[in-house]
C-alpha atoms as one frame of an Amber mdcrd trajectory, in Angstrom:
protein
  -5.017  -8.920  31.491  -4.537  -9.183  27.725  -3.428 -12.716  26.747  -0.435
 -11.681  24.658   0.567 -15.333  24.307  -2.618 -15.837  22.268  -2.810 -14.441
  18.717  -4.263 -10.943  18.548  -6.442 -11.250  15.457  -7.089  -8.137  13.358
 -10.750  -7.807  12.398 -11.312  -5.417   9.479 -13.985  -2.730   9.714 -16.146
  -4.338   7.019 -16.424  -7.784   8.634 -20.035  -8.876   8.613 -19.698 -11.176
  11.630 -17.575 -11.080  14.782 -14.413 -13.067  14.178 -14.315 -13.978  17.854
 -16.997 -16.567  17.192 -14.402 -18.541  15.249 -12.263 -19.066  18.338 -10.103
 -15.966  18.732  -9.401 -14.985  22.328  -8.329 -11.446  21.440  -9.499  -9.194
  18.601  -8.010  -5.992  17.258 -10.879  -3.921  15.864  -9.309  -1.816  13.129
 -10.569   1.762  12.856  -7.401   3.108  11.241  -7.755   0.799   8.257 -11.109
   2.257   7.234 -11.277   4.603   4.235 -11.848   8.287   4.950 -15.530   8.123
   4.042 -16.022   5.030   6.240 -14.549   6.276   9.522 -17.915   6.986  11.179
 -19.337   3.653   9.999 -16.271   1.860  11.357 -16.809   3.437  14.776 -20.423
   2.258  14.786 -19.335  -1.251  13.856 -16.681  -1.284  16.578 -19.153   0.035
  19.159 -21.482  -2.891  18.478 -18.719  -5.412  19.054 -17.411  -3.617  22.147
 -20.889  -3.706  23.670 -20.830  -7.511  23.642 -19.489  -9.176  26.768 -18.569
 -12.622  25.498 -15.160 -13.045  27.114 -13.165 -12.032  24.033 -10.458  -9.453
  24.736 -11.083  -6.393  22.561  -8.354  -4.022  21.453  -9.083  -1.099  19.126
  -6.561   0.146  16.576  -7.421   3.833  16.533  -6.385   6.369  13.940  -2.996
   8.020  14.416  -2.485  11.250  16.293  -2.021  13.268  13.095  -5.024  11.783
  11.304  -7.643  14.187  12.613  -9.823  11.238  13.694  -8.359  10.076  16.993
 -10.461  12.433  19.152 -13.698  11.004  17.736 -12.316   7.487  18.145 -11.547
   7.981  21.833 -14.849   9.757  22.501 -16.707   6.708  21.201 -14.415   4.132
  22.807 -13.952   5.230  26.395 -17.541   4.651  27.639 -17.425   1.128  26.154
 -14.220   0.287  28.067 -12.126  -1.672  25.557  -9.281  -3.665  27.044  -6.712
  -1.561  25.205  -6.082   0.894  22.402  -3.437   0.216  19.755  -1.841   3.439
  18.517  -0.320   3.186  15.011   2.641   5.315  13.929   3.513   6.106  17.541
   6.599   8.316  17.559   7.657   7.626  21.133   6.852   8.141  24.782   5.460
  11.633  24.207   2.810  10.281  21.830   1.963   7.476  24.240   1.608   9.960
  27.090  -0.492  12.294  24.914  -2.986   9.546  24.094  -2.998   8.434  27.730
  -4.051  11.900  28.866  -6.790  12.048  26.235  -8.036   8.632  27.334  -7.993
   9.715  30.974 -10.298  12.639  30.244 -12.727  10.389  28.377 -12.612   7.733
  31.110 -13.394  10.325  33.784 -16.308  11.687  31.741 -17.672   8.138  31.378
 -17.320   7.389  35.098 -14.605   4.780  34.556 -11.458   4.266  36.581  -8.794
   6.457  34.991  -6.125   4.207  33.540  -8.377   1.185  33.060  -7.896   1.123
  29.255  -4.469  -0.200  28.292  -2.219   1.059  25.498  -0.177  -0.753  22.848
   2.210   1.430  20.845   3.189   0.504  17.282   6.461   1.601  15.682   5.813
   2.390  12.030   8.237   5.136  10.987  12.011   5.392  10.879  12.101   8.463
  13.144  10.333   6.487  15.863  13.241   4.032  16.049  15.430   6.802  17.445
  12.946   7.492  20.270  12.365   3.972  21.533  14.087   4.716  24.830  11.456
   7.353  25.609   8.822   4.725  26.444  10.457   4.037  29.806   8.166   5.618
  32.409   6.057   7.417  29.782   2.689   6.082  30.975   1.449   3.295  33.216
  -1.124   2.422  30.535   1.548   1.031  28.254   1.242  -2.749  28.094   3.148
  -3.646  24.926   5.189  -2.412  21.996   4.804  -3.748  18.485   6.097  -2.749
  15.060   5.034  -2.744  11.420   7.462  -4.002   8.759   5.234  -2.859   5.836
   4.921   0.658   7.263   8.654   0.940   7.905   9.497  -0.431   4.462   7.199
   2.153   2.885   8.758   4.895   5.010  12.295   4.187   3.784  11.298   3.352
   0.213  12.309  -0.313   0.394  11.170  -2.636  -2.388  10.198  -5.219   0.220
  10.952  -6.407   3.710  11.580 -10.148   3.217  14.629 -12.022   1.928  14.160
 -15.750   1.308  11.136 -15.734   3.585  12.884 -13.968   6.458  13.183 -10.304
   7.370  15.674  -8.148   5.493  18.560  -6.585   7.401  16.961  -3.166   8.032
  13.656  -4.716   9.094  15.416  -7.199  11.364  17.134  -4.262  13.051  13.798
  -2.492  13.613  12.301  -5.694  15.038  15.208  -6.185  17.422  15.184  -2.576
  18.607  11.461  -2.850  19.367  12.137  -5.999  21.388  14.857  -4.310  23.441
  12.755  -1.175  23.929   9.875  -3.242  25.297  12.208  -4.989  27.733  13.631
  -1.649  28.876  10.105  -0.285  29.433   9.083  -3.491  31.278   6.244  -4.257
  28.860   5.548  -7.086  26.418   6.977  -7.149  22.906   4.583  -8.229  20.145
   5.864  -9.198  16.733   4.051  -7.336  13.969   1.728  -8.948  11.408   3.003
 -11.073   8.511   1.393  -9.757   5.330   2.031 -12.865   3.209  -1.305 -14.515
   3.995  -0.690 -17.624   1.879   2.820 -18.311   3.185   2.046 -20.221   6.373
   5.412 -22.004   6.333   7.196 -18.669   6.298   4.937 -17.455   9.080   5.820
 -20.490  11.178   9.561 -19.849  10.763   9.159 -16.219  11.763   6.969 -17.176
  14.740   9.518 -19.661  16.039  12.272 -17.054  15.726  10.115 -14.471  17.513
   9.373 -16.827  20.396  13.030 -17.831  20.644  14.147 -14.203  20.808  11.705
 -13.123  23.525   8.549 -11.825  21.868   5.421 -12.565  23.871   3.186 -13.071
  20.837   2.382 -12.040  17.285  -0.499 -10.265  15.554  -2.573 -12.411  13.156
  -4.331 -11.201  10.008  -6.448 -14.284   9.324  -7.866 -17.343  11.041  -5.275
 -19.539   9.307  -2.496 -17.324  10.629  -4.077 -17.384  14.071  -3.777 -21.150
  14.267  -0.117 -21.133  13.202   0.758 -18.432  15.731  -1.149 -20.160  18.499
   0.732 -23.415  17.882   4.103 -21.616  17.794   3.607 -19.689  21.039   1.825
 -22.378  23.074
């Protein structure tokens, strides 16, 4: 079971050493963040980390369904049995089900139990907010919903997503809808990453609000953020 109460730490595709050695209990290996000419190299890097069995939960952020890279991602991942796949820019239950079917084929080919790899769906576009109810019953793989304030802000053309260190009105609405959608689908809600890496006080305020409101955890982008999130959700 993924420890959603622990920080899920994003590890970029060019990290020279496994971040898990620094104390993270769960890592998100980021394939989607790699540049176009580095996608294959990122898969090789992720495969090396997935092959290690050191007790660290490993989640892989694959490329989106429309990227043209997700098939290669899943082909590499399934035999290595990650704990879960994080799907960015997920548009709703149909996308979650689509990826679940693709994973099932790869799991069967690798001799794994079909359904053993979990799924985390990330809301990152305004259209996806209108389909949040479609996650109910979409796939038994679904373990959590999360959201991306930077992606949503970019989608609507916002100049930012923070006001006085807290979420702006539109972003707060997206956050709250994701929380309710997760509850309706009977899965965990994960607060999205906080991009202001140097603002640990702001991160702490947002973490406390997220815990108060019912989020199970929050994604970290650095070791310093990890420690703040861990303290807030303990």
